[in-house]
C-alpha positions, 0 to 999 in steps of 0.5 A, a space after each residue: 618597184 622591186 625591193 632588192 634585199 642586198 640594197 636594203 642590207 647596205 642601207 641598214 648597215 649605213 644607217 648604223 652611223 646614225 643610230 643603233 637598231 631599234 629594239 624588237 621586244 617580246 611584250 609579256 603583258 600582251 603575250 599573256 593576254 592573247 596567249 601568243 608571242 607578241 613582239 613589238 618593233 619599237 620604232 618609237 625609240 629611234 632618235 626622232 621617235 619614229 621610223 621616218 628617219 630611215 627613209 630620209 637618211 637613205 634618200 639623202 645618202 644616195 642623193 649626196 653620193 650622186 653629187 647633190 650635196 651642195 643643193 638645197 633639200 626641201 620637204 613639206 610636213 607637219 610631223 614625223 617626216 619633218 623631224 627625220 628630215 631635219 635630223 638627217 640634214 644636221 647629220 650630213 651637214 646640208 641645208 634644208 627647208 621644212 615647209 609646215 602649215 601655219 596651223 602646225 602646233 608649236 611643239 612640233 615646230 620646236 622639235 623640228 628646229 631642235 633636230 635640224 639646228 642651224 642646218 634647216 629653215 622652217 617656213 610656215 605656209 597655208 592653213 592646209 597641208 596641200 597648200 603647204 606642199 605646193 609651196 614647197 614644190 614651187 620653192 624647190 623648182 625656183 631654188 633648184 632644190 631637191 624635194 624629199 617626199 614623205 613616202 612615194 619614192 624608191 629610196 624612201 621605201 628602201 630606207 623603210 625596208 630596213 625595219 624588216 632587215 632588223 626584225 629578221 636579225 633580231 628574232 630568235 634564230 630560225 624563227 619566222 613570224 606567223 603574222 606581221 601587223 603593219 600600220 599604213 599611211 602613205 604606204 612606204 613602210 608597208 611596201 618596204 617591209 613586204 618587199 624585203 620579206 617576199 619569199 621569206 614570209 607568205 603574203 597571207 602572214 601580213 595584216 595591214 591596219 589603217 585608221 577608219 577615217 583614212 582607209 586609202 589602201 583598203 579603198 584602193 585595193 577594193 577599186 583595183 586602182 589608187 583612190 583619192 579619198 574625198 574626206 579624211 579624219 585627221 585624228 591619227 595624223 601620222 597615218 591620215 593620208 587621202 591618197 596612198 603613194 603610187 609606188 606603194 600601191 603598186 607594191 601592195 595591190 596584190 594583197 586582199 582587201 580583207 587583210 587591211 583592218 580599219 581601226 576606229 579612232 576611239 579604239 586607238 585611244 584605248 590602246 594609247 591609254 592602256 600602253 601608257 598606264 600599264 606599260 609606261 609606253 608613250 605612243 602617238 595615234 599612228 603608233 598604236 594602230 598595230 596593237 589596236 588591230 591585234 586587240 580587234 582580232 579573233 583571240 583563237 585565230 592568234 593563239 600560240 602564234 608568233 606575231 610582230 607588230 610594228 610600233 611606228 611612232 611615239 611623238 605624242 603631244 600630251 596636250 591631247 591626253 584629255 581628248 584621248 582619255 575621253 575618246 577611250 572611255 566612250 569607246 570602252 563604254 565607260 562614259 556616256 552623254 545624255 540630254 535629259 528633260 528635267 522638271 523645273 521643280 524643287 527636288 527634281 535634281 535630287 530625284 535624278 541623283 537617286 537614280 545613279 548607281 554606286 559606281 556612277 559619277 557625274 563628269 559634266 552637268 550643264 543646263 542647255 535651256 534655262 528659260 523653259 517654264 516646266 522642263 529644262 534640257 540638261 547635258 550630262 556626262 556620266 562615267 562608270 566603272 563597268 559598261 553594264 552599269 549603263 543598262 541599269 541606269 537607263 532602266 532607272 531612267 525609263 522606270 522614272 519616266 524621265 525623258 532622255 536621249 543618249 548622244 554619245 555616238 551622235 557625232 553631230 551633236 557631240 561635236 557641237 555641244 560636247 
């Protein structure tokens, strides 16, 4: 599809009946760190705390104009699309049904119900999204309803492109970004923004970023066709998509695979923690993707550049905060887990404690094997203030002849016992 600027501008104007333009903010903290102008497009400040409301609004606006206002609207989502869908149902006063997996956290169900009020019905179906999505499609067909897709539709893409229209209005007059950093899940946002800015911003200025555990765009560009991933890490739930949209890939396939940066899930946690602690900004994992990508760039390559990073969402469940903190510390090298072979004799624990440095703190201590006669296996988690402290600690272990194994990056063991 071709994104037509005039149509996007009309969509952006219509969107003002729903909410004002989200801010484009120059971030002093990040700008000083990188020696560049870092502008954040704050989609986390929309009424539903993500950009998804844009595509949903544009889809509904056009469907209703074409006479579908009396029909039932249906979507399948456990996240931001559901909330945008619900908000827009209430805005237009139309009835909608949101299908969510049975495993959806209650917080997301409650927020969706709050946004949609009496205009939506929530149906929980299946343990996995694919089951839920198929149930929604079946319901739409049986009820003669209108299925509202999350990203792979012309009207959804056009709605997401309003982000680009606002950016160009909000930048200082005459300024064009040297770089735009765009998070990618299903690809609707990236397809819309690149389509709108075609001819105004060179293709080389775009940087796309995906979770390392869900590289659907990068793998598809490398293959020259849409690739369905056999496995996806769902930690970055707002962007963990196994298959990029067909329309969206058609719009993005001309970009180089090297323009797609894959961000480790634990690195994203560092960004979430920092933005919360330093800036007081709450980001969901997908919303932190673009800032994580900037942190991974060569500092010299971005110095003195004007960079716009789209912050795509802030629907963060604070029950996840302990896990995010844990992942962030491990990625930053401030926390490690070891299995120690500790002698079963008086004073052994004291000898071990004497090996710790002044900034080392025991965060977890658990005997894994309590019945051994001579030695016991101990799981120990240690936090410290500087990554280099672990080199000293490991050297102390070796000098003391202590048997140990660092399992911090061993995903199988870590998932089983940590």
